[in-house]
N, C-alpha and C positions, 0 to 999 in steps of 0.2 A: 588468590588469583584476582586480578583487576577486573572491574566490571566490563570493560571493553573486550578483554580476552574471553570472559564468560559469554558475552554476546556473540562473538565470532564463533565460539565453540558450539553454541546452541542454535544459531541461525541455520535455516534449511530452505532449499528451493521447493520442497514439496508443498510448502505453505500455500500462499496466495490462493489456493482454491481447493485443497483436499479435504477441508473440514466437513463438507457435505457427506463424506463417506465415513466419518467418525461418529460413533454414538456419544451421547452425553457422558457416559461412563468413561469412554476412551479419552475424551477431551479432558475430563477431570484427572485422569491418570497422567496425561501429558503435562497438564498445568502443574500438578504436584511435582513432577520431575523438574520443571522450569523453576519453580519456587525453591525447591531443595538446592538447586544450583546457586541461588542467591541468598541462602541461609546466612544470617549474620551480617549481610551487606546493608549498611545504612542507606536509606533512600532507594530501596529496591523496587518501589512501585513502578516507576517509569521503565527501567530495564526489563522488569517482568512483563509488563504490557507490550513493550516492543518485541520481545522474544516470542511471546504468545501470538502477536499479530503476524510476525514473520512465519510462524508455524501454521497457523490456521487461515491466514489471509485476511482475517478481520477478527473483531472481538465480540463474540456472541454473549448474550446475557449470562448463560451458565458459567462461562469463563470468568466474567467480571465478578459474579457472586463468589466463585471459588477463590479468586485472588483476594477479595475483600475478607473472606473468612480466614484464609491461611495467613495473610499478612496482618490480621487483626486491625484492619482499617475500615471505617464505616463505608458501606456500599455507596452512599451519597458522595463521599470523597473520591472513590475510585471512578464512579460515573462522571463526576465533575472534571477529573483530569482527562478522561477519555473525550469528553465533549469539548474541552478547552483547546486541546492540541489538534490541529487539522490533520496531522499525520495519522491519527487513530481513526478507525472506521468500525462502526457497529453493524454494517451491512456487508454482505459478501462482495468482494472485488474480483476483478478479472485477473488472469494470469499475468497480463502485461498492463502496467500502469502508464498511460500516456499523459504527460503533463505539458501543457502549453504555457509558455511564459507570456504574461500580459503586463509585465512591468513597463515603465515608461518607454524605454528604448525599443522593446519588442512590439509594444502596442503601436508606436509611431511608425515602425518599419513593417507593419503588416501582420502583426500577431493575431489580430481579431479575424482577419481573412483566413489565416492558417487554421485557427480554431474552427471557423465555419466549415472549411473544407474537410477537416477531420470529423466533425459532427455529421456532415453529409455522407462521408464515406462509411463511417461506422454505424450510422443511424441511431446515435444516442446523444443525449444532452450532457452538459458538464455535471459531474457527480453520478453519471449513469454507468451501467455495465452492459455489455452486449449479452444477448440471451445465452450464447454459448460460453459466456464468462472467459473469453479470450482477452477482451480489452475492457478497461475502465478509463474514464476520461476525467481529468482534473485540470485546474488552472493553478499557476503559481505567479508570484509577483516579481521574483528576480532569481535567476540561476547563476548570476555572477559572470555572464558572458555577453554583456551589453554591446560590446563592439562587434559581435557576431550575430546580432539580432536579425530576424526573429529566431528564437530557440525553442526546440521541442525536446523533451526528454522521454524516452521510453525505457522504463526500468532505470538502469544506471547509465544508459548510453545517451549522449547529447548530440543532437542534430542541429547544425548551425546554418544560418541564412536560408531558412526553409521557405519555399515558395508554395502557395496553395496547389499549383500544378504538380508538385513533386510529392504531395502527401501520400498518394496511393503507393508510389514506389517505396516510400519509407515504411509503410504499414504492412505491405505484402509479406515480407520475410517473417514477421511476427504472426501473421494469419495462419501460416502452415503449422504452427505449434499445436499440440494436442489441446483441445478444450478441456475444461475442468472435468474431472471424474474419469477421463480416458487415458491418463498418463501411465498408470501402473499395469 
């Protein structure tokens, strides 16, 4: 089975914030299942980490230690990969990831003002997560939609030509989703 197919098979929406409800033992069991899926796959570290983050919403230290042990890779190497790639997070993230593009076109066309409006509405800084863990805020450098700048992504949905005055309208539908820990 190809790595992409394995990722598609193992990804789940419950992730992004359900890990607070799992014990360390339950996390270990789930990570064992993920690693078993990639048994014999060369270069499995990054796909295992991606799948684990999709499941847990972030990569807590016990998960990193288990990955290190099971893949027989030094913990320092696993932690190095996690800290190198901005996609990975070792702190809990919100159910909805808001990414504001600050690439050149977006920046020039008002991306910084859009970012400020989002920060003001959510009450968090870049890299932060709302207390109810419904939103996390990140910046990006280019989403490949420069002609439609400024651009904001919420999860996998792209919003184009965003104006600071429309930020609230964009965020409200995501606000009605259940906060972390209240989905099940």
